[in-house]
N, C-alpha and C positions, 0 to 999 in steps of 0.2 A: 256580739262576739259569739262564735260557735261554741256550743256546749262541749265540754271536755269530759272524756271518760277516763278509765284507769290508765295510769302512765302519762297523763297529759295529752293523750291523742284525741283529737276531735271525733265526735260520734260519727260524722259523715265519712271520716277516714276508716274507722272500724267497719262501717257498713260496706265501704268499697272493698276492704280486705276480705270481708266475709263473702262478697259476691265473687271475688277472684278465686278464693279457695273453692267455692262451689263449682265454678267453671272448670278449674283445673282438676278437681276431684273426679269429674266425669271421665277424665282421660286416664285415670289410674288403672293399671292392669295388675290383678292380684293372682296371676297364674304364671307358671314357668314359660318363658318365651325363648330360652336359649337351649341348644342341644346339650351343653355341658351340665345344665341343671337337672337333666333327666338321667344322668349317669350316676350309679351308686357311689363311685369314688370321685365324682366331678371331673372325669376325664375330659380334657380340653380346656379346663380352667387353668390359666397361667398367671393372671395378674388380679390382685384384689386391692382395692383402695380404701382409705379411711380419711375422714375429715374431722376437724375439731377446731374450736375457738378457745384460746386461753387468754384470760384477761390480765392486764397489768395490775399487780396488787395495789389496792386502794384507788383504782381508777376504773369506773364502770363504762367509760367511753373508749378506752384504748385496749386493743386486743391483738393477738396474733392469730391469723387465719392459716390453718395448716392443711395441706393435702399430701398424703404419702401413698405410694404404690409399692406393694410387696409382691414378691414371687409366690406362686402357689404350686405345690404344697410346702415349699421350704420356709416361707414367711420371712424372707430376707428383703431388706429395703432396696428397691431399685431406683426410686425417685422421691424427692421431697420438694415442696414449695411452701415457704413460710414468709408471710407478709404482715408487717405491722399495719393495722387499719384503725380508723376512727369511726365509731358507730354513732350515727346521728339519730337513728330511730330508737325510741325507748323500748324497753322490754314490756310487753303486754302478754299475760298468760293466754295461750291459745294462738298467738300470732308470732311466735319466735322466728319463723322463717323470714318474715319481712325485715327482721333485724340482722340475721346472720347469713341467709342464703346468697344474697348478692355477692358477697366476698368469696364464698365457696364456689359459686358458679364461675366467677372470674378466674379462680385458681385452676379449675378444670379447663377453661378456655385457653389459658396460657400453656397448659400441657398439650392440648390438641394442636396448638399453633407451633410449638417448638419440638415436641417429641411424640408425635401421634402414635408411634409404635408402642408406647408405654401407657396408653390410655387403659384404665382398669376395666375389667369385664363386669365388675360389680363393686358397689360402694357401700361401706359400712358408715352409718351416721350415728353420732352420739346424740340420740333423741328418739322420738317416736314417729311411727308411720301412721297407719290407720287407727292406732290406739290414741285417739285424740277427740276432743269434744265435738268436732265437726267431721271426724274421719279423715283429716288431711293434715298430718303433722309435718315436721321439717323434713323427714326422710321421703315422704311423698312429694313434697314441693321440689326438693332438689332432684329427685328422680325424674319428674316431669320435665324440668328445665334443662337437664343434661341428657335426657333420653337414655339413661343407664339403669340397669337393675339396681335397686337400692334396698337396704335393710336397716330398719330402725332398731337400735339397741340402747335401752335406757337402764340406768342403775337403780332407779326408784320407780315404784308403781304409780302411774298417773291415775288418780281417782276420778274416773269418768264412767258414765253409764252404770252406776251402782257398784263398780269395783272399789274395794276398800282394802287397806292393809290392816284387816281386823283379825280377831282370834281365829276365824275359820281359814283365812288366807295363810296365817302363820302356821296353822296346823297342817295345811297342805304342803307348805314349804318343808316341813319335817319329813315328808315322804320322798323328797328328792335326795336319794341316798348316794348317787354317783354322778360323775360328769356325764352329761347327755340326758339325764332324767328331766322331764318337763311335765307341766300340766297346762291346760287351756285357760285363758282368761275370758270367761263368758260374762257379759254384762246383763243387765236387766232386760235388754232387748233380745236376749237369747242369741246374740251374735258373738262369735269368737273373735275377739279383737287382737289377740296376740297369744304368746306363750310365756310362762315363767320357766326359765331354763337354768338348771345348775350347770354352769359352763365348764367346771373343772372339778376333779375329784377333791381337791384340797380347798375349794371355795364353798362357803356355807350360804352366802347371800345370793339369791338368784339374779339373773338378768331378765329384762322384760323385752322380748323380741317381737317386732311387728313388721308387717309388710310395708315397704315403701312404694316400690314400683317394679313391675316386670319380674316378679318372683312369687312363688307360693309360700305360704306360711311354713309348711313342712320343710321345704328346701331352705328357707331362711334360718330355721332352727338348726338343721343339720350343718349348714355351712358355718354358722356362728360357732357352734361347738367345735368344729374342726379347725377353726382359726384361733382358738384360745390356748395359749401357752400358760396364761394366768387367768384371772377372772374375766378381764376385759378382752375382747377380740383384738388380736395383735395389730391390725390396721389402725383402729381407733387409739389403742394404747401408744403406738409409735407416733401418731399425729399429736397426741397430748404431750408426750415426752419432748418431741422436737419443737413444738410450738413454745413450750416453757423455756427450753434452752435458748431458742432464738430471742425471746424477750430478755433473758439474762445477759446474753452476749451483746445484743444491740444497745441495751440501756446501761451496760456496764455494772450490772448488779452482782453481788457476791454469790458464789455457788451455794446452794442449799446444803446445810450440814447433813452428813450421812446419818440416818436414824439408827438407833441401837436395835439389835436383834430382838424380835418378839417371838412368841410361841408359834405364830403362823408364818414365820420366816425360816428359811434354811440357809446355812452357809455352805457354799460350794467348796469343793476340795481346793480350788485356787484361792479361797479366802474372800471371794466376792459375795456380797449379800444379795440373796434372791428377793425379788419384790414381793411384798405382802399381797395376798390375793383378794382380800375383801376391803 
């Protein structure tokens, strides 16, 4: 019997995955490749995409894969694709792409086949890019397979190359006073792997932005900030909201109760509760 590693995946499969990551990593482009990326106001950028997987509560194998496309700079939803999927590949740290990317790539292919005029010019991914143990996270993987500029946006710091959410890191977080403030994530290798970004004036916890493909880190950070109405970039936020709603409707689940207002929430004049930022 083949020796099994973490998640019940045989060692030879993990070795195969590592070789595939290394081969694809050689194709990653970490600089701006599109004309709109070089414009201070991103002139020419019209469509931004976001992807996310939301799991059915209590079921680690069923999820909804979601792709949304928003107009830019208005950030209004132009297109959405939500599909319930069954994941047969277990989660193994460092190999998330092999579990999730096939479904996200399929969603992009459906868009290209049915409404090519709505294909996004850049994709936001709920995960990391080059900020990864082998420098090839899910945002890199999806970027290579779709041949689109991709930006990795994570809510928690991946502790890799000596990066830690320690006292020094938290001290630097306190220096992020306003939306758009950031600091580089430099590991022990002295390589800048990403940026910690305060994405919104009313958000206190930073996002961790890293290059996926066909974009520079500076552009990735600026565009992430410009796409944040709340803490999370609107393309990813909408993908998350719509995937969860699709699960609820499809499985006939009750609607989630509306939370009570908190200090970090605001009530609009119309009486609607604004989403908590953190």
